[in-house]
C-alpha positions as CSV (number, residue, x, y, z in Angstrom):
1,M,8.1,-30.4,-13.2
2,G,8.4,-26.8,-14.5
3,S,4.7,-26.2,-15.0
4,L,5.2,-22.7,-13.7
5,K,8.5,-21.9,-15.3
6,G,8.8,-18.2,-16.1
7,K,5.8,-17.2,-13.9
8,V,5.9,-14.7,-11.1
9,A,3.9,-15.4,-7.9
10,I,3.0,-13.3,-4.9
11,V,2.2,-15.5,-1.8
12,T,1.1,-13.7,1.3
13,G,1.7,-15.1,4.7
14,A,4.5,-17.1,3.2
15,G,6.9,-16.8,6.1
16,Q,5.5,-20.0,7.6
17,G,2.9,-22.7,7.4
18,I,0.6,-23.1,4.5
19,G,1.9,-20.0,2.8
20,R,5.4,-21.3,2.9
21,G,4.3,-24.7,1.6
22,I,2.5,-23.0,-1.3
23,A,5.5,-20.8,-2.1
24,T,8.0,-23.7,-2.0
25,A,5.7,-25.9,-4.1
26,M,5.4,-23.2,-6.8
27,A,9.2,-22.5,-6.7
28,K,9.9,-26.2,-7.4
29,E,7.8,-25.8,-10.5
30,G,9.9,-22.9,-11.7
31,A,8.1,-19.8,-10.5
32,S,9.8,-16.8,-9.1
33,I,8.3,-16.0,-5.7
34,A,7.5,-12.8,-3.8
35,V,7.4,-13.9,-0.2
36,V,5.1,-11.5,1.6
37,D,4.8,-11.6,5.4
38,L,4.4,-9.2,8.3
39,N,7.4,-10.9,9.9
40,G,10.4,-9.8,7.8
41,E,12.7,-12.4,9.3
42,A,10.3,-15.2,8.5
43,A,9.9,-13.8,4.9
44,A,13.6,-13.8,4.5
45,G,13.9,-17.3,5.8
46,T,11.4,-18.6,3.2
47,A,13.0,-16.6,0.4
48,G,16.4,-18.1,1.3
49,E,14.9,-21.6,1.2
50,I,13.5,-20.9,-2.2
51,E,16.8,-19.6,-3.5
52,R,18.5,-22.8,-2.3
53,L,16.0,-24.7,-4.4
54,G,17.4,-22.8,-7.4
55,A,14.4,-20.4,-7.9
56,A,14.3,-16.6,-7.6
57,A,12.7,-15.0,-4.6
58,I,12.2,-11.6,-3.0
59,P,11.2,-11.2,0.7
60,L,8.8,-8.4,1.4
61,T,7.6,-7.2,4.8
62,C,4.1,-5.9,4.5
63,D,1.2,-5.1,6.8
64,I,-1.6,-6.3,4.6
65,R,-4.2,-4.2,6.5
66,D,-2.7,-1.1,4.9
67,S,-3.8,-0.7,1.2
68,A,-0.8,1.7,0.6
69,A,1.6,-0.9,1.9
70,V,0.0,-3.5,-0.3
71,G,0.4,-1.2,-3.3
72,A,4.0,-0.6,-2.5
73,A,4.7,-4.4,-2.2
74,V,3.1,-5.1,-5.6
75,A,5.1,-2.3,-7.1
76,A,8.3,-3.8,-5.6
77,V,7.5,-7.2,-7.2
78,V,6.9,-5.6,-10.6
79,E,10.1,-3.6,-10.3
80,R,12.1,-6.8,-9.5
81,F,10.4,-9.4,-11.8
82,G,8.5,-7.2,-14.4
83,T,5.0,-8.5,-13.7
84,V,2.7,-10.6,-11.6
85,D,1.2,-13.8,-13.0
86,I,-0.1,-15.5,-9.9
87,L,-1.5,-14.1,-6.7
88,V,-2.1,-16.3,-3.6
89,N,-4.0,-14.5,-0.8
90,N,-3.1,-16.8,2.1
91,A,-2.4,-14.5,5.0
92,M,-5.0,-13.9,7.6
93,A,-5.2,-13.3,11.4
94,A,-8.1,-13.8,13.7
95,R,-8.8,-14.3,17.4
96,V,-10.6,-17.6,17.9
97,G,-12.2,-19.4,20.9
98,V,-14.4,-16.4,21.5
99,P,-18.2,-16.8,22.0
100,L,-20.2,-14.7,19.5
101,E,-21.6,-12.5,22.2
102,E,-18.1,-11.6,23.4
103,I,-16.6,-10.7,20.0
104,T,-15.2,-7.2,20.1
105,D,-15.0,-4.6,17.3
106,E,-11.3,-5.2,17.3
107,D,-11.8,-8.9,16.7
108,L,-14.0,-8.2,13.7
109,E,-11.7,-5.6,12.3
110,L,-8.7,-7.9,12.6
111,A,-10.4,-10.8,10.8
112,F,-12.0,-8.7,8.0
113,R,-9.0,-6.3,7.4
114,T,-6.5,-9.2,7.1
115,G,-9.0,-11.5,5.2
116,P,-11.4,-10.1,2.6
117,M,-10.1,-6.5,2.7
118,A,-6.5,-7.5,2.3
119,S,-7.3,-9.9,-0.4
120,T,-9.2,-7.2,-2.3
121,Y,-6.2,-4.8,-1.8
122,F,-3.9,-7.3,-3.5
123,M,-6.3,-8.2,-6.2
124,R,-6.9,-4.6,-7.1
125,A,-3.2,-3.8,-7.1
126,C,-2.3,-6.8,-9.2
127,F,-5.2,-6.6,-11.7
128,P,-3.3,-4.6,-14.4
129,H,-0.5,-7.3,-14.4
130,L,-2.9,-10.3,-14.2
131,R,-4.8,-9.4,-17.3
132,G,-4.3,-11.9,-20.2
133,G,-3.9,-15.2,-18.3
134,G,-3.3,-14.4,-14.6
135,R,-4.3,-16.6,-11.7
136,V,-5.7,-15.7,-8.3
137,I,-6.0,-18.3,-5.5
138,N,-7.7,-17.2,-2.3
139,L,-7.6,-19.2,0.9
140,R,-11.1,-20.0,2.3
141,S,-12.1,-22.5,5.0
142,G,-14.4,-25.5,5.2
143,S,-15.6,-24.1,8.5
144,E,-18.0,-21.9,6.5
145,I,-20.0,-25.0,5.7
146,Q,-20.8,-26.1,9.2
147,G,-19.5,-23.4,11.4
148,L,-17.1,-23.8,14.4
149,V,-17.9,-22.8,17.9
150,G,-15.9,-19.7,18.9
151,Y,-14.9,-18.9,15.4
152,A,-17.6,-16.4,14.4
153,A,-15.2,-13.6,13.3
154,Y,-12.9,-16.0,11.4
155,V,-15.7,-17.9,9.7
156,S,-17.5,-14.7,8.7
157,A,-14.4,-13.2,7.2
158,K,-13.6,-16.4,5.3
159,A,-17.2,-16.5,4.0
160,A,-16.6,-13.0,2.7
161,V,-13.5,-14.2,0.9
162,G,-15.7,-16.8,-0.8
163,G,-18.1,-14.2,-2.1
164,L,-15.1,-12.1,-3.3
165,T,-13.7,-15.1,-5.1
166,R,-17.0,-15.9,-7.0
167,T,-17.6,-12.2,-7.9
168,A,-14.1,-11.7,-9.1
169,A,-14.3,-14.9,-11.2
170,R,-17.4,-13.5,-12.9
171,E,-16.0,-10.0,-13.5
172,W,-12.4,-11.0,-14.5
173,G,-13.2,-13.9,-16.8
174,A,-13.4,-11.3,-19.6
175,H,-9.8,-10.5,-18.9
176,D,-8.7,-14.2,-19.0
177,I,-8.0,-14.2,-15.3
178,T,-9.1,-17.2,-13.3
179,V,-10.1,-16.8,-9.6
180,N,-10.4,-19.9,-7.4
181,A,-10.1,-20.8,-3.8
182,I,-8.6,-23.6,-1.6
183,C,-10.2,-24.7,1.7
184,P,-7.3,-26.4,3.4
185,F,-6.6,-28.4,6.6
186,A,-3.0,-28.7,7.4
187,L,-1.0,-28.8,10.7
188,S,0.7,-25.5,10.1
189,E,2.7,-23.8,12.9
190,G,-0.4,-21.8,13.9
191,A,-2.6,-24.8,13.9
192,K,0.0,-26.9,15.9
193,S,0.3,-24.1,18.5
194,Y,-3.5,-24.1,18.8
195,F,-3.9,-27.9,19.1
196,D,-0.9,-28.3,21.4
197,T,-3.1,-26.8,24.2
198,R,-6.2,-28.6,23.0
199,P,-5.2,-32.2,22.2
200,D,-8.7,-33.5,22.5
201,E,-9.8,-31.1,19.7
202,L,-7.1,-32.4,17.4
203,D,-8.2,-36.0,18.1
204,A,-11.8,-35.0,17.4
205,A,-10.7,-33.3,14.2
206,L,-8.8,-36.3,13.0
207,S,-11.7,-38.6,13.7
208,G,-13.8,-36.5,11.4
209,L,-11.4,-36.7,8.5
210,S,-12.0,-39.5,5.9
211,L,-8.2,-39.9,5.5
212,R,-7.5,-39.7,9.3
213,R,-4.5,-37.5,9.0
214,T,-3.6,-33.8,8.8
215,G,-2.5,-32.3,5.5
216,D,1.0,-31.3,4.6
217,A,1.5,-27.6,3.8
218,E,3.6,-28.3,0.7
219,A,2.8,-31.8,-0.5
220,D,-1.0,-31.4,-0.1
221,I,-2.0,-27.8,0.0
222,G,1.0,-26.5,-2.1
223,R,0.4,-29.0,-4.9
224,A,-3.3,-28.1,-5.1
225,A,-2.2,-24.4,-5.5
226,V,0.3,-25.4,-8.2
227,F,-2.5,-27.2,-10.1
228,L,-4.8,-24.1,-10.0
229,A,-1.9,-21.9,-11.1
230,G,-0.8,-24.2,-13.9
231,P,-1.9,-24.9,-17.5
232,D,-4.2,-27.8,-16.6
233,A,-6.6,-25.5,-14.7
234,S,-7.0,-22.8,-17.4
235,F,-10.7,-23.6,-17.7
236,I,-11.5,-23.6,-14.0
237,T,-12.7,-20.5,-12.3
238,G,-15.0,-19.5,-9.5
239,C,-14.5,-22.8,-7.7
240,S,-13.3,-23.8,-4.3
241,I,-11.3,-27.0,-3.8
242,M,-11.6,-28.8,-0.5
243,V,-8.1,-29.9,0.4
244,D,-9.0,-31.2,3.8
245,G,-8.7,-34.9,3.9
246,G,-12.5,-35.3,3.6
247,G,-13.4,-33.2,6.6
248,S,-15.2,-30.3,4.9
249,F,-16.3,-28.7,8.2
250,L,-12.7,-28.1,9.2
251,G,-10.6,-25.0,8.3
């Protein structure tokens, strides 16, 4: 316990699901957390939960598609906590269940602006503070490996996040910044909402997992993020960890 004591982490999309799981896992290890979410009420809820754990937190409402808003959010974190040590780019939105030939420009823009573009905005804004030992953790998807029918915009955007992760790891290693990714599979609120209307798809997904269960946002995904942000991962960069129960085609 306490492996992240004294560290400051920004976690996007931390109002619920995997983002909240990562935020609370890091808070339990002593990190101060900037809870970033488009839903201000959800951000405040997670921040309150973290404060009840005894850690410091600040809720920030931010439209991650807006580079100026991202810059303002990072500035607010620095004003409150003095720096940024850890950046977790978790938030992303995408319309799924759409055949490739029916994808609209708006579908592509949503996926790419909230995925690789937003991740780049945050990385760019945080760079001056991350130099000298900072950690970046991006959220990818195992769906990049095999592809998922109806997920073309989502999968393409997540693949772009993978390229961004590898390139940043190359460029920022000279600044002692590690950049890694997690490919998760957890039954977050969004995933549960999706599978509630498609129970057969959930059964099929579970049958393809070696461990035959869905992941837990905090105990499984959050702990992997804690590892990548902590001292034991200081010599790991440019890597993607599959935290998906052995079903690497799932995201």
